[in-house]
N, C-alpha and C positions, 0 to 999 in steps of 0.2 A: 441590445440592452445588457448591462453588466450583470453577471450572476451573483447570487448569494451562495457562499461556499462554506462547508463545514469540513475541517481537517480533523479527523478523529484519531486520537493518540498521536498528536502532532509532533511530539518530541521537541527537538530544538528548532523546529520550523523549517527543516531542510526541504520539505516538499512545498509547504505553503508559501514560502518566500518567492517561489518561481511561478505561482499561480496569479496571473494578472491579465487584464484588469478585473477587479472584483468590486461589486457594489458594496458588499459587506462580507466579512469573513469571520468565522468562529474557529479558533484554535483551541482544542480541548485536550487535556492530558491529565493523568493522575499524579504525575511527578512535578513537584514544585521546582526542582532543579532544572528539569527540561524546560519548563515554562519561563524560567528566568532567562535562559538562552533564547527562547522564542521571542521574548519581548524585545531583544536587541536585533533580531533578524527580520521581524515583520513590520510592515507599514501600519499607519494609523487606521487603515480600513479594517484591521483585524481586531476582534475582541478576544482576549486570551483568558481562559477560565480553567481552574483546576477542578476536575470532577471525575468520579469513577462512573463509567458508563453503565455499570450494573447497580448503581444506587437508584433510589426512587426519584432523585432530582433529574435524572436523564431519562427521556428527552423532554420532560415537562418544562424545563427552562426555555425550550424552543417551541415556537408556535407550530401547530400541525400544518403541513403542506407549505412550509416557509422556505425550504432549502432547494436550490437548483441542483447542486452537485455536492456529493459527499466523497471525500478522498480518505483512504485509510491504508497506510503501508506499514508492514512489519507489525501488524496488530491482530487483525482478524484471523490470520493464518495460525496464530499461537493459541487460539481458542479451541476448546473441545466442542464436540457436536452439540451438546446441550446448551453451551454458552452461545454458540452461533445461532441456534434456533431461538434463543431468547433475545438476541440482539437484532436480528433481521426485521422483526415487526416494528421495533422502535425506530429503525432507520426508515422504513416505509412510511411510518406515521408522520415524520417531519419532512420527507421529500415531497416536492410538488408532483402533480401528475406528470408523467413522462420525465421525472427527475433522474439523475444519473448517480450511480455508485461506481467508483473507480478504486480498485484494490489490486494487490499483488497476489499471485497464485503460484505456489511452488510445484514444480514438475516432479512427480513421484519417481520417474525413471532416473533422472540425474541426481536428485537429492539422495536416493538410496545408495547410489554409487559413491557419492561424496562421503557418506557416513562410513563406508568401508575404509576410508582414509582418515577417519577421526573427525570429520567436519560435521557440524550441526547435530551433534549427539546430546548436548547438554540442555537443550531447550525443546519444548514440544512444538512441532509444526505439523499442521494438517497437510497431507500430500495429495495431489490430484493428477489424473489424466484429464484431458479436455472434456470427455463425456461425463465423467463424475462431477466436475465442476458445473457444467451446464445444467445437469439434473438438479444439483443442490440449489442453484439459483432459481430454477423454475419452481421448485417446491416453496421457495421463500418469496415468490412473487416478483422475480426479476427476469428480464430477458437479456441474455449475453449478446451484446452487439459485436464485440471484437475481443480477441485474445492476441496481444502483440508480444512476440518473444523478446526476452531480455537476457543478456549474457548467453549468447547463442552457442558459444564454444567454451563452456565454463572451465574445462580441464586445461586446455591450451592457454586461455586467458589467465587462469589462476597460476599456472606455471610461470608464465612471463612476468606476472606481477611479483611473484615470490622471488624470482631470480634477480629482479632489478630493484626491489625496494631497498631503500637506504644505501643506494649506490649512485654513482655519477650517471648511470644509465637509466635512472628512474623515469626521466622525461621521455626517453626513447621507448621504454617499456610501455608507458601510457599511450604513446602514439600507436604502437602495434596492437595493443588491446582494443583501442577504439577502431582501428582499421579492420581488425578481424571481426568485430561486431557487425560490420557491414556485409560480411560474406554470408551466403545462405547456410542455414543449419536446421536440422530436424528435431533436435532435442535440447532446447534451451534450459537454463537453470530454472527460469520462471517465466510467467506471462504477466503482463499488465492487462487486467480485464476491465472493460467498459460495459457496465450493465445498466439497463433502463428499468425503472419501475413501471409495472403494468402487466 
């Protein structure tokens, strides 16, 4: 059976466009400009709506226990603790029993090192180790099923990207970045978390 999916803070639809098949999809964002791009990227199964998730309209616009999967990338990590505590119950309300929340989680170890080089300083990001994230999700009523590492060798991959961007070697650089991602690593830049309501 095809799932009902909500992509929260969908931006231009870069994540939602690769989620298929879906019975129905909801792509929500506060930015009209982002949603204009999403309309071009997404198929007709997706309903695209402009909404602030902290307004009274969300999640009332969606029926309780109506969503199978919620995805949210580059959004929840920008929220302060109080905002996350306000958001999680709203997400639980619209998720079906045993529904899934999938989101990105920044690794505190690598992100703090990146900030020493001037990266990720101008925007707030909540940083985690795996234990801290699991505990936060448990308090919010979710079980963390998996934490999949992404950008496993961020410093090497970043250096290759920087050296080859805007050059004839850009394609080769991308090849090596993808190849290196397949090698084992203990401190990725982030994890993709799959959490289950319950």
